[in-house]
N, C-alpha and C positions, 0 to 999 in steps of 0.2 A: 760564768756569772749569771745569777738568777735575779730577775726583777719582778717585784710584786707591784701591780698597778691596782689602785682602788678608787672608784668613783664614789664620792660622798654626797649625801643629802643632809641638810640640817634637820634638827629635831623640830617637830611641829610646834608652832607658837613662838619660834625664835626667828628674828629677822636675819637677813643675810649678813648684815654688819655685825650683829651680836654673835653670829656663828664665827665670822672671821676673827673677831676680837677674842673670843673664848679659845679658839684653836691656837692663836698666836700667844696670848698672854697667860693661859692656864695650862692647856693640854701640852703644847710644845715643851715648856720647861719640865713638865712631869715626865714626858718621854725621854728628854735628855738627862734626867736625873738618875736613871737606872744604868748600872754599868754594862748591861747587855747591849745597850744601844751602841756604845763605842766598840764593844767586843765583836758584834755581828753585823751591824749595818755599815755598809761601805759608802753609800750615798743616799740622801733622802731629799726629795723635792716635793714641794707643794705648789700646785698650779691652780689659779683661780680664774674662772672665765671672765672675759671682758666683752662688752657689747661690740658686735661686729656686723655692720650693715650687710645685708644679703645672706646672713646665716641665721638659722633658727635660734630662738632663745635657749640658753643652756638648760638642760634637764637636771644638772647636778651643780652643787655649790663649790666643789673643789675636786681635784684629783691628786692623789699622792702616788709617788713612785719611790720604792725602796729597793736598793740593790744589796745582794748578799753573795758571798763567795760560792755558796752551794745551797741546795735544797735542805740539807741537814742544818746549815746555819740559820736559814729562814725558820725552820721548825724549832730549833733551839731557842731562838729569840722569842717567838710567839708562845712557846710552851714554858718559858722560864717563869719561876715563881714571881719575880718582880713585875714582869709584864702582866701576868694573870691577876695579880693581887693589887697592883698599884695603878697601872696604866689602863688596862682593859675596862675596869669598872667606870672610869671617867667618860668613856665613849657615850654612855647613856645620857650624859649631861648636855651633849651638843649634837649628837648624830641620830639619824633615823637608821638604826642598824639593819633592819630587814631590807631597806632600799639600797644598801651599798652593793656595788658590783666589784668582784675581785677577779683578777686574772694573774696567774703565775706564768712568767714568760722567760724565754731566752732571747736576747736581742741579736739581730743581724743588722749591722750598720750598712746601709746602702750607699749613702753619700757622706 
């Protein structure tokens, strides 16, 4: 199983709440509307930072984690026409694309 983790920063000029609302109300339905999401994505989680005393202020607005059966499936998803032409162009509406950090991983469950 392959997991893609991405740390996201909102577009300049957008409040954190506007970012959360846009991602939930506009971008998520768009992502779920393409058949490749059901075909290739096994699990998809969005995590949003919460204030935590004793910890630094978050440097990112959200983290996504997406699981795929293989690296080939990950590539098939992100290189599909639907993703490239419908979903990917929407990222500019709410994300600071150059600030995103991406990590492709294989998990090892410790506990």
